[in-house]
C-alpha positions as CSV (number, residue, x, y, z in Angstrom):
1,M,-13.2,16.2,-18.3
2,N,-16.5,18.2,-17.5
3,S,-18.5,15.4,-15.9
4,F,-17.3,12.2,-14.0
5,I,-19.7,9.3,-14.7
6,L,-19.0,6.6,-12.1
7,N,-22.3,4.0,-11.8
8,G,-24.2,6.2,-13.3
9,K,-23.6,8.9,-11.2
10,H,-22.4,12.4,-12.7
11,V,-19.9,14.4,-10.7
12,N,-19.5,18.1,-11.9
13,P,-16.5,20.4,-11.1
14,G,-16.6,21.8,-7.6
15,E,-18.7,19.0,-6.3
16,Q,-18.1,16.2,-3.9
17,R,-20.1,12.5,-3.8
18,Y,-20.3,9.4,-1.9
19,I,-21.3,6.6,-4.7
20,D,-21.9,3.1,-3.7
21,L,-20.7,0.6,-6.7
22,R,-22.5,-3.0,-6.0
23,I,-20.2,-6.0,-5.4
24,A,-22.2,-8.8,-4.7
25,K,-24.7,-10.2,-2.0
26,L,-24.6,-12.7,0.8
27,P,-26.7,-16.0,0.6
28,T,-28.9,-14.1,3.0
29,H,-29.0,-11.5,-0.1
30,T,-27.4,-8.8,2.4
31,V,-25.9,-6.2,-0.4
32,I,-22.4,-5.4,-0.4
33,D,-21.4,-2.1,-1.6
34,M,-18.1,-0.1,-1.5
35,P,-18.1,3.0,-0.6
36,I,-16.5,5.4,-2.9
37,F,-15.7,9.2,-2.2
38,V,-15.4,11.6,-5.3
39,S,-14.3,15.2,-5.3
40,R,-13.7,17.4,-7.5
41,G,-12.4,20.9,-7.6
42,V,-13.8,23.9,-10.1
43,N,-10.4,23.4,-12.1
44,P,-9.5,20.8,-14.7
45,G,-6.6,18.7,-13.9
46,P,-5.6,15.0,-13.3
47,T,-7.9,12.6,-11.6
48,L,-6.2,10.6,-8.8
49,L,-6.9,7.2,-7.1
50,L,-6.5,6.4,-3.5
51,T,-7.1,2.5,-2.8
52,A,-7.0,0.9,0.7
53,G,-8.0,-2.4,2.1
54,L,-7.3,-5.0,-0.7
55,H,-6.1,-7.1,2.3
56,G,-8.9,-6.7,4.6
57,N,-6.7,-6.9,7.6
58,E,-4.4,-4.2,6.6
59,T,-5.8,-1.2,8.6
60,N,-3.2,1.5,8.4
61,G,-4.2,1.8,5.0
62,I,-8.2,2.5,5.2
63,E,-7.3,5.0,8.6
64,I,-5.0,7.0,5.7
65,V,-7.8,7.6,3.4
66,R,-10.7,7.9,6.2
67,R,-8.3,10.6,8.0
68,I,-7.8,12.3,4.3
69,I,-11.8,12.4,3.9
70,T,-12.5,13.3,7.6
71,E,-9.8,16.1,8.0
72,K,-11.0,17.7,4.5
73,H,-8.0,17.1,2.2
74,L,-10.0,14.9,-0.3
75,H,-11.1,18.9,-1.7
76,P,-8.8,19.4,-4.4
77,T,-8.2,22.8,-5.8
78,S,-7.9,21.5,-9.3
79,G,-8.8,17.7,-10.6
80,T,-10.6,15.3,-9.1
81,I,-9.6,12.7,-6.7
82,V,-11.3,9.1,-6.3
83,A,-11.1,7.5,-2.9
84,V,-11.9,3.8,-1.8
85,P,-11.2,3.6,1.6
86,I,-11.8,-0.6,1.9
87,V,-12.1,-2.3,-1.5
88,N,-12.3,-5.7,0.3
89,I,-15.2,-5.1,2.2
90,Y,-15.4,-9.1,2.6
91,G,-11.8,-9.2,4.4
92,F,-12.3,-6.0,6.7
93,L,-15.8,-7.4,8.2
94,Q,-13.8,-10.9,9.1
95,Q,-10.5,-8.9,9.9
96,E,-9.0,-10.7,7.2
97,R,-6.5,-11.1,4.6
98,Y,-8.3,-12.6,1.9
99,L,-11.7,-13.0,0.4
100,P,-14.8,-15.9,1.5
101,D,-13.2,-17.9,-1.2
102,G,-9.8,-18.1,0.1
103,K,-8.1,-15.9,-2.8
104,D,-6.0,-13.1,-2.7
105,L,-7.5,-10.1,-4.3
106,N,-4.1,-8.6,-5.1
107,R,-3.5,-12.1,-6.7
108,S,-6.4,-12.1,-9.0
109,F,-6.2,-9.2,-11.4
110,P,-7.6,-8.2,-13.8
111,G,-9.8,-10.2,-12.9
112,N,-13.4,-11.8,-14.9
113,K,-16.9,-10.6,-14.1
114,T,-17.8,-14.6,-14.0
115,G,-15.0,-16.4,-12.0
116,S,-14.2,-16.2,-8.4
117,L,-16.0,-13.6,-6.2
118,A,-11.8,-12.4,-6.0
119,S,-11.9,-12.2,-9.5
120,R,-15.4,-10.6,-9.8
121,V,-13.9,-8.0,-7.7
122,A,-11.0,-7.3,-9.2
123,N,-12.8,-7.3,-12.6
124,I,-15.3,-4.4,-11.3
125,I,-12.1,-2.3,-10.1
126,V,-10.2,-2.7,-13.4
127,N,-13.7,-1.8,-15.3
128,E,-15.1,0.7,-13.6
129,L,-12.7,2.6,-11.3
130,L,-9.1,2.2,-13.9
131,P,-10.6,3.7,-16.8
132,L,-11.9,6.8,-15.2
133,V,-8.7,8.2,-13.3
134,D,-4.4,8.6,-14.3
135,F,-2.7,7.6,-11.4
136,G,-2.9,6.4,-7.9
137,I,-2.0,5.3,-5.0
138,D,-2.9,1.7,-3.3
139,F,-1.9,1.6,0.8
140,H,-1.0,-1.6,2.4
141,T,0.6,-2.9,5.4
142,G,3.5,-5.9,6.1
143,G,1.6,-8.8,5.5
144,A,1.3,-12.0,8.0
145,S,3.5,-10.2,11.1
146,K,5.6,-8.1,9.0
147,D,6.1,-4.0,10.0
148,N,7.1,-2.7,7.5
149,Y,8.9,0.7,7.4
150,P,6.9,3.9,5.8
151,Q,8.3,3.3,1.6
152,I,6.9,3.4,-1.8
153,R,7.7,0.5,-3.7
154,C,6.9,0.7,-7.6
155,V,9.0,0.3,-11.0
156,L,12.1,2.5,-10.5
157,S,13.1,1.9,-14.3
158,Q,9.6,3.9,-15.4
159,Q,10.1,7.5,-15.1
160,Q,6.2,7.8,-14.5
161,N,7.0,5.9,-11.1
162,V,10.0,7.8,-10.4
163,T,8.1,11.2,-10.6
164,L,5.1,9.7,-8.1
165,A,7.4,8.4,-5.4
166,E,9.1,11.5,-5.4
167,A,6.5,13.9,-5.2
168,F,5.6,11.2,-2.0
169,A,8.8,11.8,-0.9
170,P,8.4,8.8,1.3
171,P,11.3,8.1,3.8
172,F,12.0,5.0,1.6
173,I,11.4,4.3,-2.1
174,L,11.8,0.4,-2.8
175,N,12.2,-0.7,-6.3
176,S,9.7,-3.2,-7.0
177,T,9.2,-5.8,-10.2
178,L,5.3,-5.9,-11.0
179,I,3.7,-8.7,-9.5
180,D,1.9,-11.2,-11.9
181,K,-2.1,-10.6,-11.3
182,S,-1.7,-7.5,-8.9
183,F,-3.4,-4.1,-8.9
184,R,-0.1,-2.6,-10.0
185,K,0.3,-4.8,-13.3
186,A,-3.2,-4.8,-14.5
187,A,-3.2,-0.6,-14.4
188,H,0.3,-0.7,-15.7
189,R,-1.0,-2.6,-18.4
190,R,-3.7,-0.2,-18.7
191,G,-1.3,2.6,-19.0
192,K,-1.9,3.8,-15.6
193,S,0.8,4.0,-12.9
194,I,0.0,3.0,-9.3
195,I,2.1,3.0,-6.2
196,V,2.0,1.2,-3.2
197,Y,2.8,2.5,-0.2
198,E,3.7,0.0,2.6
199,G,3.3,1.2,6.5
200,G,3.5,-0.9,9.4
201,E,1.8,-4.2,10.0
202,S,-1.5,-5.7,9.7
203,L,-4.1,-5.2,12.1
204,R,-2.4,-3.1,14.1
205,L,-2.5,1.2,13.9
206,D,0.8,2.9,13.5
207,E,0.2,6.9,14.0
208,D,3.8,7.2,12.4
209,A,3.0,5.7,9.5
210,I,-0.7,6.9,9.6
211,Q,0.7,10.5,9.2
212,Y,3.9,9.3,6.6
213,G,0.8,8.2,4.3
214,I,-1.5,11.4,4.5
215,D,1.8,14.0,4.0
216,G,3.4,11.7,1.4
217,T,-0.2,11.9,-0.4
218,L,-0.6,16.0,0.2
219,R,2.7,16.3,-1.4
220,L,1.9,14.6,-4.3
221,M,-1.4,16.2,-5.1
222,K,0.5,19.8,-4.7
223,S,3.0,18.0,-7.1
224,F,0.4,18.0,-9.6
225,G,-1.1,21.2,-9.0
226,M,-3.9,19.7,-6.8
227,R,-3.5,21.6,-4.1
228,D,-1.7,25.1,-3.0
229,D,0.2,23.6,0.5
230,A,1.4,20.4,1.7
231,P,3.6,19.1,4.5
232,V,7.7,19.4,4.0
233,I,9.7,16.9,4.9
234,S,12.6,16.9,7.3
235,Y,14.5,13.7,6.3
236,K,16.2,13.1,2.8
237,P,14.1,9.9,0.9
238,R,16.4,7.0,0.9
239,T,16.4,4.8,-2.8
240,F,16.5,0.9,-2.7
241,L,17.5,-0.5,-6.1
242,K,17.7,-4.0,-4.6
243,S,16.8,-5.6,-1.4
244,S,16.6,-9.3,0.1
245,W,15.5,-11.1,3.1
246,V,18.0,-12.2,6.0
247,R,16.3,-16.1,6.9
248,A,15.9,-18.7,9.4
249,K,18.7,-21.0,9.3
250,V,17.1,-23.1,12.3
251,S,13.8,-23.0,14.0
252,G,12.9,-21.6,17.6
253,L,12.9,-17.9,19.1
254,F,13.8,-15.1,17.1
255,R,14.8,-12.0,19.4
256,T,16.2,-8.8,17.8
257,T,17.1,-5.4,18.9
258,L,16.2,-3.7,15.8
259,K,13.6,-1.4,14.7
260,P,12.3,-0.8,11.2
261,G,14.2,2.1,9.5
262,D,17.4,0.8,11.4
263,K,21.0,1.5,9.6
264,V,22.7,-2.0,9.8
265,V,26.6,-2.5,8.4
266,R,27.8,-5.8,7.2
267,G,29.0,-8.1,10.0
268,Q,26.4,-6.5,12.4
269,H,24.8,-8.7,14.7
270,L,21.3,-8.7,13.8
271,G,19.6,-10.8,16.2
272,S,19.3,-14.6,17.8
273,I,17.7,-17.6,17.6
274,T,17.2,-19.7,20.3
275,D,15.3,-23.4,21.4
276,P,12.6,-22.8,24.1
277,Y,15.0,-25.6,26.0
278,G,17.9,-23.2,26.0
279,E,20.3,-25.6,25.0
280,T,20.9,-23.7,21.6
281,N,22.1,-20.4,20.3
282,V,21.9,-19.3,16.7
283,N,23.4,-15.8,16.3
284,L,22.2,-13.7,12.6
285,K,25.1,-11.7,11.2
286,A,24.6,-8.5,8.2
287,T,26.3,-9.6,5.2
288,Q,25.9,-6.3,3.8
289,N,25.4,-2.4,4.4
290,G,21.7,-1.4,4.3
291,Y,18.6,-0.6,6.1
292,V,16.0,-2.4,7.5
293,V,12.7,-2.1,5.4
294,G,10.7,-4.5,7.1
295,L,11.1,-6.8,9.9
296,N,9.0,-10.2,11.2
297,R,7.6,-9.3,14.5
298,M,6.1,-13.0,15.1
299,P,9.1,-14.5,18.1
300,V,8.3,-17.9,17.1
301,I,9.7,-19.1,13.3
302,S,10.7,-22.0,11.6
303,A,14.1,-22.6,9.3
304,G,13.4,-20.4,5.9
305,D,11.0,-17.9,7.4
306,A,11.5,-14.2,6.8
307,L,13.2,-12.2,9.4
308,L,14.9,-8.9,8.5
309,H,14.0,-7.3,4.8
310,I,17.2,-5.2,4.3
311,G,17.7,-2.6,1.5
312,N,20.7,-1.4,-0.3
313,R,21.2,2.3,-0.3
314,V,21.1,4.4,-3.9
315,E,22.4,7.8,-3.2
316,S,19.5,10.1,-4.8
317,K,21.0,11.9,-7.8
């Protein structure tokens, strides 16, 4: 591709450009634009999409993309990078997961140009960005007080997903089916592979999760010939074909000494739930071997709440 065209703006090989994509207007007529950074190498190559902030309160992903831009990692030697630090501008301003219409953007794809606000934003992403890229990384964190260990989520039965995940080389790779009306599923239906990076929790900057995200992106770029160097890993990524949540049997105060990333064995004490008055105590035990891929940081819980996300390990080939 000799010329990359977004919103009527041309970006030629070797050029970098900042482009505003019009989203909507507030009732006050204040314009809402989605800032997009496009950087092209001098040599031909694939086009990588980096998106963050589909949920406006998931700040780790936003910080990952910001640092990739400010630390000059955005400029490939080959191919093109399209970086969108904040997709859900509305949610970011309000520190909220959703848009003002109360809808989840990541459950609104492929969208409709005459639909709800979330549907209109999704429609713009699908029609303006997806046709220009080959594959992408969508950065997220845990939601609703969930703290996720750095991980890539993708469909492991799809070889392109496996290739992208292994190139990223996070600590954990988690098999995750395509969710209806998600960005990932909308991209898949158009022949584009989007893997999801999860790290940390909402509204909390987690330095480890941020650095894992940056390093993995650079490794993926190197694997596809977009840059010459990338950080090496000092660990062996673990792959989980299955995972399940340990849920609260009763309501009360949840306590655990476990941390995201910890190994657990069957029969191990996972934590306890007590009532606020010291009258009851319910112990939780592991029913299988695995690793903690996610942890609920909220101490006050109700019966049925998800507490610990346990992944079953599958040995790498």
